[in-house]
C-alpha positions as CSV (number, residue, x, y, z in Angstrom):
1,M,-9.5,-50.3,-109.7
2,K,-12.2,-47.7,-109.2
3,A,-13.7,-49.8,-106.4
4,L,-10.3,-49.9,-104.8
5,T,-10.0,-46.2,-105.2
6,R,-13.2,-45.6,-103.5
7,L,-12.4,-48.1,-100.8
8,G,-9.1,-46.4,-100.3
9,G,-10.8,-43.0,-100.0
10,R,-13.2,-44.4,-97.5
11,L,-10.4,-45.9,-95.5
12,S,-8.6,-42.6,-95.6
13,A,-11.7,-40.9,-94.2
14,S,-12.1,-43.5,-91.6
15,A,-8.4,-43.2,-90.6
16,T,-8.8,-39.5,-90.4
17,T,-11.8,-39.9,-88.0
18,S,-9.8,-42.4,-86.0
19,T,-6.9,-40.0,-85.8
20,M,-9.2,-37.2,-84.5
21,V,-10.8,-39.4,-81.9
22,A,-7.4,-40.6,-80.9
23,S,-6.1,-37.1,-80.6
24,R,-9.1,-36.1,-78.5
25,M,-8.6,-39.0,-76.2
26,T,-4.9,-38.4,-75.9
27,T,-5.1,-34.8,-74.8
28,P,-7.0,-35.4,-71.5
29,T,-4.8,-38.4,-70.9
30,L,-1.7,-36.2,-71.0
31,A,-3.3,-33.6,-68.8
32,V,-4.2,-36.2,-66.2
33,A,-0.8,-37.6,-66.4
34,G,0.7,-34.2,-65.8
35,T,-1.6,-33.6,-62.9
36,R,-0.6,-36.9,-61.4
37,A,3.0,-36.1,-61.8
38,A,2.5,-32.7,-60.0
39,F,0.6,-34.4,-57.2
40,R,3.4,-36.9,-56.8
41,A,6.0,-34.1,-56.6
42,V,4.0,-32.3,-53.8
43,G,3.1,-35.5,-52.0
44,G,6.8,-36.4,-51.7
45,Q,7.5,-33.6,-49.2
46,A,6.8,-34.1,-45.4
47,A,4.0,-31.9,-43.9
48,D,5.2,-29.1,-41.5
49,V,2.2,-28.8,-39.2
50,A,3.8,-27.3,-36.1
51,P,7.4,-26.2,-36.7
52,I,9.8,-26.4,-33.7
53,V,10.8,-22.9,-32.8
54,G,11.9,-23.4,-29.3
55,T,15.5,-23.7,-28.3
56,G,17.0,-25.2,-25.2
57,P,16.7,-28.5,-23.3
58,P,13.4,-30.3,-22.9
59,P,11.3,-29.7,-19.8
60,Q,12.1,-31.6,-16.7
61,A,10.1,-34.6,-15.6
62,P,7.3,-33.8,-13.0
63,V,8.2,-34.3,-9.4
64,S,6.0,-35.2,-6.4
65,Q,4.7,-32.6,-3.9
66,A,7.0,-34.0,-1.2
67,E,10.0,-33.2,-3.3
68,E,8.7,-29.7,-4.0
69,A,8.2,-29.1,-0.3
70,L,11.7,-30.3,0.4
71,A,13.1,-28.0,-2.3
72,R,11.3,-25.0,-0.8
73,V,12.7,-25.8,2.7
74,K,16.3,-26.1,1.3
75,K,15.8,-22.7,-0.5
76,R,14.6,-21.0,2.7
77,R,17.6,-22.5,4.6
78,R,20.0,-21.1,2.0
79,Q,18.3,-17.7,2.2
80,A,18.5,-17.8,6.0
81,E,22.2,-18.7,5.9
82,M,22.9,-15.9,3.4
83,L,21.1,-13.4,5.6
84,K,23.0,-14.6,8.6
85,L,26.3,-14.1,6.8
86,A,25.2,-10.6,5.6
87,K,24.4,-9.7,9.2
88,Q,27.7,-11.0,10.4
89,S,29.7,-9.1,7.8
90,R,27.7,-6.0,8.5
91,A,28.3,-6.4,12.3
92,G,32.0,-6.5,11.6
93,A,31.9,-3.3,9.5
94,S,33.2,-0.1,10.9
95,H,29.9,1.9,10.6
96,V,28.8,3.2,14.0
97,L,25.6,5.1,14.6
98,T,25.7,7.7,17.3
99,L,23.6,10.6,18.6
100,G,25.1,14.0,19.1
101,N,23.9,17.3,20.6
102,V,25.0,19.9,18.1
103,A,24.0,23.6,18.4
104,G,21.0,22.8,20.6
105,S,19.6,19.9,18.5
106,L,20.0,16.2,18.4
107,Q,21.6,14.8,15.2
108,V,22.2,11.2,14.0
109,F,25.7,10.4,12.8
110,L,26.8,7.4,10.7
111,D,30.5,7.4,11.6
112,T,31.3,11.0,10.8
113,R,28.5,11.6,8.3
114,V,25.4,13.3,9.6
115,L,21.9,12.2,8.6
116,R,20.3,14.6,6.1
117,H,17.0,15.4,4.5
118,P,16.6,13.2,1.3
119,T,15.2,16.2,-0.7
120,T,16.6,19.4,0.7
121,K,19.9,17.8,1.9
122,E,19.5,19.8,5.1
123,I,20.7,18.3,8.3
124,I,17.9,16.6,10.2
125,Q,17.8,18.4,13.6
126,I,15.6,17.0,16.3
127,P,14.7,19.1,19.4
128,T,16.5,18.1,22.5
129,T,13.2,17.5,24.2
130,K,12.6,14.5,22.0
131,P,15.4,12.0,22.9
132,H,13.2,9.0,22.3
133,L,12.5,10.1,18.8
134,A,16.2,10.6,18.0
135,T,17.0,7.2,19.4
136,A,14.3,5.5,17.4
137,L,15.4,7.3,14.2
138,A,19.0,6.1,14.7
139,L,17.7,2.6,15.3
140,E,15.7,2.7,12.1
141,W,18.8,3.4,10.1
142,D,20.8,0.9,12.0
143,L,18.4,-1.9,10.9
144,L,18.9,-1.1,7.2
145,T,21.0,-3.8,5.5
146,S,22.0,-1.9,2.3
147,V,22.1,1.5,0.6
148,Q,19.0,0.5,-1.5
149,D,17.0,0.1,1.7
150,A,17.3,3.8,2.4
151,T,15.3,4.5,-0.8
152,R,12.4,2.2,0.2
153,Q,9.8,4.3,2.1
154,H,8.2,1.4,3.9
155,L,11.5,0.7,5.6
156,I,12.0,4.3,6.9
157,P,8.5,5.5,8.0
158,L,9.9,7.4,10.9
159,T,12.4,9.3,8.7
160,S,9.7,10.4,6.3
161,L,7.5,11.5,9.2
162,V,10.3,13.6,10.7
163,C,11.1,15.1,7.4
164,R,7.4,16.0,6.9
165,A,7.5,17.8,10.2
166,L,10.7,19.7,9.3
167,D,9.2,20.7,6.0
168,L,6.1,22.1,7.7
169,A,8.3,24.0,10.2
170,A,10.4,25.5,7.5
171,E,7.2,26.6,5.6
172,D,5.7,28.1,8.7
173,A,8.9,30.1,9.3
174,T,8.9,31.4,5.7
175,H,5.3,32.5,5.8
176,A,5.5,34.0,9.3
177,T,8.4,36.3,8.4
178,G,8.1,36.9,4.7
179,P,5.8,39.4,2.9
180,G,2.1,38.5,2.8
181,S,2.4,36.2,5.9
182,G,-0.3,33.6,6.3
183,V,-0.9,29.9,6.1
184,G,1.4,27.9,3.9
185,P,0.1,25.7,1.1
186,A,1.1,22.4,2.8
187,R,-0.6,23.4,6.1
188,A,-3.7,24.5,4.2
189,Q,-3.8,21.2,2.3
190,I,-3.4,19.1,5.4
191,T,-6.2,21.0,7.2
192,K,-8.6,20.6,4.2
193,M,-7.8,16.9,4.0
194,V,-8.3,16.0,7.6
195,M,-11.5,17.9,7.8
196,R,-13.0,15.7,5.1
197,Y,-12.7,12.8,7.5
198,L,-14.9,14.4,10.0
199,D,-18.1,13.9,8.0
200,T,-17.3,10.2,7.4
201,D,-15.4,9.4,10.6
202,S,-15.2,5.7,11.3
203,V,-15.8,6.3,15.0
204,L,-19.2,7.8,14.1
205,C,-20.2,5.1,11.6
206,W,-22.3,2.5,13.5
207,A,-24.0,-0.7,12.4
208,P,-27.8,-0.7,12.0
209,E,-29.9,-1.4,15.1
210,G,-31.9,-4.6,15.5
211,D,-29.3,-7.1,14.3
212,V,-28.9,-9.4,17.4
213,T,-27.9,-12.5,15.4
214,Q,-24.2,-11.8,15.7
215,Q,-22.8,-11.3,19.2
216,D,-19.4,-11.6,20.8
217,A,-18.5,-13.8,23.8
218,Q,-19.9,-11.2,26.2
219,G,-23.2,-11.0,24.3
220,R,-22.5,-7.6,22.8
221,T,-23.4,-6.7,19.2
222,L,-21.2,-4.8,16.8
223,R,-23.2,-1.6,17.3
224,E,-22.8,-1.7,21.1
225,L,-19.0,-2.1,20.7
226,Q,-18.9,0.9,18.3
227,Q,-21.0,3.0,20.6
228,A,-18.8,2.2,23.6
229,S,-15.7,3.1,21.7
230,A,-17.3,6.4,20.4
231,E,-18.4,7.4,23.9
232,E,-14.9,7.2,25.2
233,V,-13.2,9.0,22.3
234,V,-15.9,11.7,21.6
235,G,-16.7,12.2,25.3
236,Y,-13.1,13.2,26.0
237,L,-12.8,15.5,23.0
238,V,-16.0,17.4,23.5
239,S,-15.3,17.9,27.2
240,R,-11.6,18.8,27.2
241,V,-10.5,19.7,23.7
242,W,-13.6,21.2,21.9
243,P,-15.9,22.1,24.7
244,G,-19.4,23.2,23.7
245,I,-19.7,21.3,20.4
246,S,-21.8,18.2,19.6
247,L,-20.8,15.4,17.3
248,V,-23.6,13.1,16.0
249,P,-23.4,9.8,14.1
250,V,-22.9,10.3,10.4
251,L,-25.1,7.5,9.2
252,D,-28.9,7.5,9.4
253,E,-30.9,4.3,9.7
254,N,-32.7,4.9,6.4
255,S,-29.9,6.3,4.3
256,I,-26.5,5.3,3.0
257,M,-25.4,8.9,2.5
258,P,-23.3,10.4,5.4
259,R,-24.7,13.3,7.4
260,S,-22.5,16.3,7.9
261,Q,-21.7,17.9,11.2
262,D,-23.1,21.4,11.9
263,E,-21.1,24.4,10.7
264,G,-20.3,25.6,14.3
265,S,-18.7,22.3,15.2
266,R,-16.7,22.2,12.0
267,A,-15.4,25.7,12.6
268,V,-14.2,24.8,16.1
269,V,-12.4,21.6,14.9
270,E,-10.9,23.4,11.9
271,G,-9.6,26.2,14.1
272,W,-8.0,23.6,16.5
273,V,-6.3,21.9,13.5
274,A,-5.0,25.2,12.2
275,G,-3.5,26.1,15.5
276,L,-1.3,23.0,15.8
277,S,2.5,23.2,15.6
278,A,4.4,21.7,12.7
279,W,5.3,18.5,14.6
280,E,1.7,18.0,15.9
281,L,0.2,18.7,12.4
282,A,2.5,16.1,10.8
283,G,1.6,13.6,13.5
284,L,-2.1,14.3,13.0
285,E,-1.9,13.8,9.3
286,R,-0.1,10.4,9.7
287,A,-2.6,9.3,12.3
288,V,-5.7,10.3,10.3
289,L,-4.4,8.4,7.2
290,S,-3.6,5.3,9.3
291,A,-6.7,5.1,11.5
292,K,-9.1,6.7,8.9
293,S,-10.5,8.8,11.7
294,L,-9.9,12.4,12.7
295,L,-11.3,11.8,16.2
296,I,-9.0,8.9,17.0
297,A,-6.0,10.9,15.7
298,A,-7.0,14.0,17.8
299,R,-7.5,11.8,20.9
300,L,-4.1,10.2,20.5
301,L,-2.4,13.5,19.8
302,V,-3.8,15.3,22.8
303,Q,-2.9,12.5,25.0
304,W,0.8,12.4,24.0
305,S,1.8,15.8,22.7
306,E,4.4,17.6,24.7
307,E,3.1,21.0,23.5
308,G,-0.5,20.3,24.7
309,A,-2.1,20.1,21.2
310,G,-4.0,23.3,21.8
311,I,-5.2,22.7,25.3
312,A,-3.7,24.3,28.4
313,S,-3.8,21.3,30.7
314,R,-4.9,17.7,30.4
315,G,-6.1,17.7,34.0
316,G,-7.6,14.9,35.9
317,G,-4.2,13.3,36.6
318,E,-4.9,10.5,34.2
319,G,-2.0,8.3,33.1
320,R,-0.8,8.2,29.6
321,E,-1.4,4.5,29.3
322,R,-5.2,5.2,29.2
323,F,-5.3,5.9,25.5
324,G,-2.1,4.7,23.8
325,V,-1.2,3.0,20.6
326,E,-3.0,-0.2,21.4
327,A,-6.3,1.5,22.4
328,A,-6.2,3.7,19.2
329,A,-5.5,0.7,17.0
330,K,-8.4,-1.2,18.5
331,A,-10.8,1.7,18.2
332,A,-9.8,2.0,14.5
333,G,-10.2,-1.7,13.8
334,I,-13.4,-2.7,15.5
335,E,-15.2,-3.7,12.4
336,V,-12.3,-5.7,11.0
337,A,-11.8,-7.5,14.3
338,W,-15.5,-8.3,14.4
339,Q,-15.4,-9.8,10.9
340,T,-12.2,-11.8,11.3
341,G,-13.6,-13.1,14.6
342,N,-16.6,-14.5,12.9
343,W,-15.2,-15.6,9.5
344,G,-11.4,-15.8,10.1
345,E,-8.6,-13.6,8.7
346,V,-6.7,-13.7,5.4
347,E,-3.1,-14.5,5.9
348,D,-0.6,-11.8,4.9
349,T,-3.4,-9.3,4.7
350,H,-5.3,-8.8,8.0
351,D,-2.3,-9.6,10.2
352,V,0.0,-7.3,8.2
353,D,-2.5,-4.4,8.4
354,R,-2.9,-5.0,12.1
355,E,0.8,-4.6,12.8
356,D,1.2,-1.8,10.3
357,I,-1.3,0.5,11.9
358,R,0.4,0.0,15.3
359,R,3.7,0.9,13.7
360,Q,2.3,4.1,12.1
361,L,0.6,5.2,15.3
362,G,3.7,4.4,17.4
363,G,5.7,6.7,15.1
364,V,3.1,9.5,15.7
365,V,3.5,9.1,19.5
366,L,7.3,9.3,19.2
367,L,7.0,12.4,17.0
368,V,4.8,14.5,19.3
369,A,5.9,13.2,22.7
370,G,8.8,14.7,24.6
371,T,10.0,16.0,27.9
372,G,9.3,19.7,27.2
373,K,6.3,20.1,29.5
374,E,6.7,17.2,31.9
């Protein structure tokens, strides 16, 4: 019995040990089982890598280049038809542009409404000696297709030029009669601006000597073309408009910095600019900004101004066609014409600039020309 008791105690100890080992082995097994259950729960959901957030139909299938070209042609035809219909409906409208001589000035009428200054709302009055300017102004407004076009400055360049001249005339009248009479701020600003172009005038900027690799069809280099143009423009100005002064090239062979004209020449030119009338000064400003040259602008102004532009007589009996819009535009674009002749021109850039400068200079001729002294 004692042996059995001892055996039973041993069995009891052995069973206890087995139970502890079993419990130790059971706990990780439960943990792993729980982890597996958690993995199974997560793995049961579909992955959302790139959620669809866009709404609308799917993109269209690609088309060939021929179909794209045909679509562009159809679109242009539709636009042309719409424009034609708009012109026909506009032609059938009751708006009629007329010119009237009211109180000693020419005025543009749209039906019974008179054309006014966009800022001051004053009536635009053009001198009776400028009938071509008044006709061109009326034609500019007749070509507008909508009310919105009247707010686009590139569609009404002549209107803005005329308004600039009228503003200068009103300012001159105010400073001439008011207390502390003198030069108005707008006139002083224009004079200062155009004089800055004299030291970097494009007519006096020539290509370096010695480059004979590039020549035109007549065998002339770029420098020779620039010198020929400068001799014609500068020669006329220093002999008839500013006698006694000398104008030198502004670029030296060994320097990239422009060379200033002498103070005496600058004083003569500045005095001439300050003595221009309001119409002439507005035309000079537009021509300088378009041609990037004070000398070309002065040459064009003197040739066409009805007020003489500060000189008593043109003399010589020369015709006005000698230096017109085309000659001024060519003198201002010698370098561009040389480069495009050698390397070709950029579409919608060089061709647009070439026509725009002629439009701007043509507006200057219309502004200053007239029948007052003919």
